[in-house]
C-alpha positions as CSV (number, residue, x, y, z in Angstrom):
1,M,58.6,-25.8,146.7
2,G,62.1,-25.9,148.1
3,A,63.4,-23.8,145.2
4,H,61.7,-20.7,146.5
5,N,64.2,-20.1,149.3
6,H,67.2,-19.9,146.9
7,L,65.7,-18.8,143.6
8,F,63.1,-16.3,145.0
9,P,64.7,-14.7,148.1
10,G,62.2,-12.7,150.1
11,F,59.2,-14.2,148.3
12,T,56.2,-15.9,149.9
13,A,54.8,-19.1,148.5
14,H,51.0,-19.4,148.1
15,R,48.4,-22.0,147.1
16,V,45.4,-19.9,145.8
17,P,42.1,-21.7,145.2
18,T,40.2,-20.4,142.2
19,S,36.9,-21.4,140.7
20,G,38.6,-23.9,138.4
21,A,42.0,-24.9,139.9
22,V,44.4,-24.4,142.7
23,I,47.2,-22.1,141.6
24,N,50.8,-22.2,142.9
25,A,52.4,-18.8,143.1
26,V,55.0,-16.7,144.8
27,S,54.8,-13.0,145.6
28,A,57.0,-10.1,146.9
29,G,57.4,-6.4,146.6
30,T,55.4,-3.2,146.8
31,G,54.2,-0.9,144.2
32,P,52.1,-1.4,141.0
33,P,51.1,-5.1,140.6
34,V,52.7,-7.3,137.8
35,L,51.7,-10.9,137.0
36,L,54.4,-13.1,135.5
37,L,53.4,-16.1,133.5
38,H,55.7,-18.8,132.2
39,G,56.1,-20.9,129.1
40,F,56.6,-24.5,128.1
41,P,58.1,-26.7,129.5
42,Q,58.6,-24.5,132.6
43,S,57.0,-23.1,135.7
44,H,57.0,-19.8,137.5
45,V,60.7,-20.7,138.3
46,E,61.7,-19.3,134.9
47,W,61.3,-15.8,136.3
48,H,63.9,-16.3,139.1
49,K,66.5,-14.1,137.4
50,I,64.0,-11.3,136.9
51,A,61.3,-11.4,139.6
52,P,63.5,-10.4,142.6
53,R,64.8,-7.3,140.9
54,L,61.4,-6.4,139.5
55,A,60.0,-6.6,143.0
56,E,62.3,-3.7,144.0
57,E,59.7,-1.4,142.5
58,F,56.6,-3.5,141.7
59,T,54.4,-6.0,143.6
60,V,55.3,-9.2,141.7
61,V,53.2,-12.3,141.5
62,A,54.7,-15.3,139.6
63,A,52.3,-18.1,139.1
64,D,52.2,-21.6,137.6
65,L,49.6,-22.0,134.9
66,R,47.0,-24.7,135.5
67,G,48.4,-28.1,134.5
68,Y,52.0,-26.9,135.0
69,G,54.4,-26.8,138.0
70,D,52.7,-27.3,141.3
71,S,49.3,-25.9,140.2
72,S,46.5,-28.4,140.0
73,K,45.7,-30.4,137.0
74,P,41.9,-30.0,136.2
75,D,39.9,-32.4,134.0
76,D,40.3,-32.0,130.3
77,G,36.7,-30.8,129.7
78,E,34.7,-31.0,126.5
79,N,36.8,-30.0,123.5
80,H,39.8,-29.4,125.9
81,S,37.9,-26.6,127.5
82,G,39.6,-27.4,130.8
83,Y,42.9,-26.0,129.3
84,S,41.5,-23.3,127.1
85,K,43.3,-20.0,127.5
86,R,40.0,-18.5,128.6
87,A,39.9,-20.9,131.6
88,T,43.6,-20.5,132.3
89,A,43.3,-16.7,132.2
90,Q,40.3,-16.8,134.5
91,D,42.5,-18.6,137.1
92,Q,45.0,-15.8,137.0
93,V,42.5,-13.0,137.3
94,E,41.2,-14.7,140.4
95,V,44.7,-15.1,141.7
96,M,45.3,-11.4,141.4
97,R,42.0,-10.6,143.0
98,H,43.1,-12.9,145.9
99,F,46.0,-10.5,146.4
100,G,43.7,-7.5,146.3
101,F,44.4,-6.4,142.7
102,D,41.5,-5.7,140.3
103,R,43.8,-4.1,137.7
104,F,47.4,-5.2,136.9
105,A,50.1,-5.6,134.3
106,V,50.7,-9.0,132.7
107,V,54.0,-10.3,131.4
108,G,53.8,-13.7,129.6
109,H,56.5,-15.7,128.0
110,D,55.5,-18.3,125.4
111,R,52.4,-20.1,126.7
112,G,52.0,-17.4,129.4
113,G,51.9,-14.8,126.6
114,R,49.0,-16.7,125.0
115,V,47.2,-16.7,128.3
116,G,47.9,-12.9,128.6
117,H,46.5,-12.2,125.1
118,R,43.3,-14.0,126.0
119,M,43.1,-12.3,129.4
120,A,43.4,-8.8,127.8
121,L,40.5,-9.7,125.5
122,D,38.2,-11.3,128.1
123,H,39.1,-8.9,130.9
124,P,40.1,-5.6,129.4
125,K,39.3,-3.7,132.6
126,R,41.7,-5.9,134.5
127,V,44.8,-5.8,132.3
128,S,46.5,-2.4,132.4
129,K,49.5,-3.4,130.2
130,L,50.5,-6.6,128.4
131,A,54.0,-7.8,127.5
132,V,54.4,-10.9,125.4
133,I,57.8,-12.6,124.9
134,D,58.7,-14.6,121.7
135,I,55.2,-15.3,120.4
136,V,52.8,-14.1,117.7
137,P,49.0,-14.8,118.1
138,T,48.0,-18.5,118.1
139,Y,45.4,-17.9,115.4
140,K,48.0,-16.5,113.0
141,L,50.3,-19.5,113.6
142,L,47.7,-22.3,113.2
143,K,45.7,-20.7,110.4
144,N,48.7,-20.0,108.3
145,V,50.9,-23.1,108.7
146,T,54.0,-23.2,106.5
147,K,56.7,-25.8,106.2
148,E,59.1,-23.5,108.0
149,F,56.7,-23.1,111.0
150,A,56.0,-26.8,111.1
151,T,59.7,-27.6,111.1
152,A,60.7,-25.0,113.7
153,Y,57.7,-25.8,116.0
154,Y,57.3,-29.5,115.3
155,H,56.5,-30.1,119.0
156,W,53.1,-28.3,118.6
157,F,52.0,-31.0,116.2
158,L,53.2,-33.8,118.4
159,L,51.6,-32.5,121.6
160,I,48.1,-32.0,120.0
161,Q,47.8,-35.6,119.1
162,P,45.3,-37.6,121.1
163,A,46.3,-39.0,124.5
164,P,48.2,-41.0,125.5
165,W,50.5,-40.9,122.4
166,P,52.5,-37.7,123.1
167,E,52.4,-38.3,126.9
168,T,54.0,-41.7,126.3
169,I,56.8,-40.2,124.1
170,I,57.6,-37.4,126.5
171,A,57.8,-39.7,129.5
172,K,60.5,-41.7,127.6
173,I,62.5,-38.6,126.6
174,V,61.9,-36.2,129.5
175,D,65.6,-36.2,130.3
176,L,66.3,-34.4,127.0
177,F,64.9,-31.3,128.6
178,E,68.2,-31.1,130.5
179,D,70.0,-30.1,127.3
180,R,68.1,-26.8,126.7
181,G,71.0,-24.5,127.4
182,A,73.9,-23.6,129.6
183,Y,72.1,-20.5,130.8
184,I,69.5,-22.6,132.6
185,D,70.4,-22.5,136.4
186,P,71.0,-26.0,137.7
187,E,68.5,-25.5,140.5
188,A,65.9,-24.2,138.0
189,R,66.5,-27.2,135.7
190,A,66.0,-29.5,138.6
191,E,62.6,-27.9,139.3
192,Y,61.6,-28.3,135.7
193,M,62.6,-31.9,135.7
194,R,60.8,-32.6,139.0
195,C,57.6,-31.3,137.5
196,F,57.9,-33.0,134.1
197,R,58.5,-36.3,135.8
198,D,54.9,-36.0,137.0
199,P,52.6,-37.6,134.4
200,G,49.9,-35.1,135.4
201,T,52.1,-32.2,134.3
202,V,52.9,-33.9,131.0
203,H,49.2,-34.4,130.4
204,G,48.4,-30.9,131.4
205,A,50.9,-29.4,129.0
206,C,49.6,-31.6,126.2
207,E,46.1,-30.4,127.0
208,D,47.3,-26.8,126.8
209,Y,48.5,-27.4,123.3
210,R,45.4,-29.4,122.3
211,A,43.2,-26.5,123.5
212,S,45.3,-24.1,121.3
213,A,44.4,-26.2,118.2
214,S,40.7,-26.5,119.1
215,I,38.7,-24.4,121.5
216,D,41.1,-21.5,121.6
217,L,40.8,-21.1,117.8
218,D,37.0,-20.9,118.2
219,H,37.4,-18.2,120.9
220,D,39.9,-16.3,118.7
221,E,37.7,-16.5,115.7
222,A,34.8,-15.0,117.6
223,D,37.0,-12.1,118.5
224,M,38.5,-11.3,115.1
225,D,36.8,-7.9,115.1
226,R,38.4,-6.9,118.5
227,K,41.8,-5.7,119.4
228,V,43.8,-5.7,122.6
229,A,43.1,-2.2,123.9
230,C,45.9,-1.8,126.5
231,P,49.5,-1.0,125.6
232,L,51.3,-4.1,124.4
233,L,55.0,-4.8,124.4
234,A,56.4,-7.5,122.2
235,L,59.9,-8.9,122.8
236,W,61.5,-11.7,120.9
237,G,64.8,-13.4,120.2
238,E,66.9,-12.6,117.2
239,H,68.1,-16.2,117.1
240,A,64.6,-17.7,117.6
241,P,62.3,-18.8,114.8
242,M,59.8,-16.0,115.4
243,H,62.3,-13.5,114.2
244,R,63.0,-15.5,111.0
245,L,59.4,-16.4,110.2
246,Y,57.3,-13.3,111.1
247,D,57.3,-9.6,111.2
248,V,56.5,-9.7,114.9
249,L,55.5,-6.1,115.4
250,A,53.3,-6.0,112.3
251,T,51.6,-9.2,113.3
252,W,50.8,-7.9,116.7
253,R,49.5,-4.6,115.3
254,E,46.8,-6.7,113.5
255,R,45.5,-7.8,116.9
256,A,46.3,-4.8,119.3
257,S,45.9,-1.1,119.1
258,N,49.1,0.2,120.8
259,V,52.1,-2.0,120.1
260,S,55.8,-1.4,120.7
261,G,58.8,-3.8,121.0
262,K,62.0,-5.1,119.6
263,A,64.2,-8.2,119.1
264,L,66.8,-9.0,121.7
265,P,70.1,-10.8,120.8
266,G,69.1,-14.2,122.2
267,G,66.9,-17.2,121.6
268,H,63.4,-18.3,122.7
269,F,64.1,-18.4,126.5
270,L,64.8,-14.7,127.0
271,P,63.9,-14.4,130.7
272,E,66.7,-16.9,131.5
273,E,69.1,-16.4,128.6
274,L,69.1,-12.5,128.7
275,P,67.6,-11.5,132.0
276,D,69.4,-8.1,132.2
277,E,68.2,-7.0,128.8
278,T,64.7,-8.4,129.3
279,L,64.4,-6.8,132.7
280,A,65.5,-3.4,131.3
281,E,62.8,-3.5,128.6
282,L,60.1,-4.7,131.0
283,R,61.0,-2.0,133.5
284,A,60.8,0.8,130.9
285,F,57.5,-0.5,129.7
286,L,55.9,-1.1,133.0
287,R,56.9,2.3,134.5
């Protein structure tokens, strides 16, 4: 929690009880509401280079997904339902309702983008705009596995293995997360490491991936005749595997009605690696 003072100046920290979890979040700003959701293996801290500047013209809420950061770690549930994107999206809808917002924009990087995709399908009247960063839909990935995808995203296939196998491996190599890039602020890195040294966080992250390969696919299959109705912005890194493996815009146009976007000259972790460029695209879209 101490990182908020330095990484999120002017933001207020919150613990928001929802029907399924207690969600850790920070908020600041005035104007149209925007929810920021993080990826793996991070927390809301990944938005620290963007959120303060975005709060100059929007009301910004940056939250930890259930299982991650300082949010609670619910039970796994049957078929990993405790970590389904449906359950995780419901948390965040309730968080925004807590702040008085029934309709809001969502920006999700990586896992947060997958939560945002499900939220836009389950709660179309809530989500006014959706921005997804460096992903294509989960169903597309896991129903069309190639050697190239499995090589680039090998961790997906580790994390979905039954507990406690991946949890045990991650606990032994967690310090390798420190090598993810010079653009990671040392204070942010310390926060990520603090959270991932908690066995509950490691298990929650694994459950998130297990849900993607099980119950989330069931939910996605049931919605194959539906598209995201709100405007959708897709951003991705030119040096990330998504750019190499997929036609990102064409893939999102299969699942959403109003799609725009572009590649940015970076890798997977755009909010931290290219915050200025990412912020400029988000501002233009959210306005």
